[in-house]
N, C-alpha and C positions, 0 to 999 in steps of 0.2 A: 644153584648152580642149574647149568641147562643138562636138559638127557641127555649119556651119554657123548660129551664133548669138555666135560676138566672145567667148563668158559660160565660165565654168575653169565647172569639175562644181562646185563647191563656190557658186558664184556663185548656179548656177542650184537651187542645193539649198537654199542660200537665199530666194532668191523662191516656191518652194515652199512653203514653213514661213511669211513673212510672209501669201502665199492662202488657205494650208491660215486658220493666227489671224483674217487676219480674216474669212472663212466662221462661221469658229465666234462668234465675238465678234457679229456678224449672226444667227444666226442663236438664240444666247443671247439679247441684246436685245429680239428680237422673241418670243418668249416661246413658242418651234415646239420640238418634236421633232424631233430629227437623224433622217433619211431613212432607214426599219428596211423590208428585207423578211424575214417572217417572222418577225418578233420579231430576227432580228439586223440589226446595222447594214449601208447595202446603201450600202460603199464605192465601186461601181461609180459613184455616183447622184451622192456625193461630189464623189467624183475630177471629172469631166465638172460639175458644179459652182465647181469651180480654175480647173478648166483644164487639165489635165493627163492620162496615163495612172493608171492605180490603183491602180499596182507602188509608184508613190511613196510612196503611204501602209503596205507594206512595207518599204520600202527603204530607203527613207527614215527613217536610225535616229527622228533630231527629230520627223519629221512622223508616225513611225507612235505613236510619245510621246503627239504630241501630241493623235488622234484615239483611241487606250485610255484617254486623261482623263475627255475630251470626252467617252463613249461611257459613263462612270463617272458621271459627271458624269450625266449623259441621263434613263440607268437612272434614277438615284434623284431624278430631278428631274417623273420621265416615268411610270414603272413602273406607279406607282398609275393613269393613267390605262387605255395601256397592257393592264392586267392585267383593267382593269372591260370594255372593249377588246369584249377576249375574251371575259372571261366573260361578253356581253353576247349578245355571239353563241353561241355556245355556248348559252347557255341560249333564246333563240330557235331554233336548228335539235334543242334538246334541244322547246320547243313545236309545232314543229310535224311534231315525227314526234311525239311523243303525240297531236296532237292527228287528227295519219290515222289512228295506232292508235285513237281515239275513233271515228271514223266509220267503218273495217271493222266496228266490234265492232258498232256503230249499225244499219249495214246486212243482218246476222248476221242480227243480233237481230229483225232490222224481219220480215225472209221467214222467222225463226223463227216469228215471229207469228199471220201473216200460212197456211203453215201449218198451222198450230197450232188457227187460228180454223176453215178450210177444213175438218178434220178433222171439231170441233167441230159441225160445222153438220149431216156428213155422218153422226155419233153420232145426234143430237135426226134427226135423220128417220130413219134407218132406227129408233128407239125409237114411234118417231110412227105409224108398220109396226106395231107386232109390238103398240102398243095398240089400234090398232083392224083390224085380223085377227087379231089372237091370232095368228100363227105370225113364224114367224124369219122374215128370206127370205134367201133360197139366198149 
């Protein structure tokens, strides 16, 4: 008997299996992906939604088999969507980095252009001075 419940360990294990099955079926009916974190199945969130400890998903062989099977099915059904979302995030990040690099390059070129314009103007004045006076400025 499990302490304080009046149920045997087998009865509790069977309840966990039934709860997990109902959760998985509900997810599949709603066509939602299983909760993930960094691409891996979020077992803590699943266990919380089912109302039991996450260790049940490791220690109960039937629950472990169910969650592994559901994970495999979910990856096949939703991996493309997950992969596409990941690619969009990476592409946005790359675009942001590229945009930042281009803005930085643009600022450097604008500064260089302004400097060169000042130098051209200075040389133009030196040339005018030489033409009018016939002397080279010191």
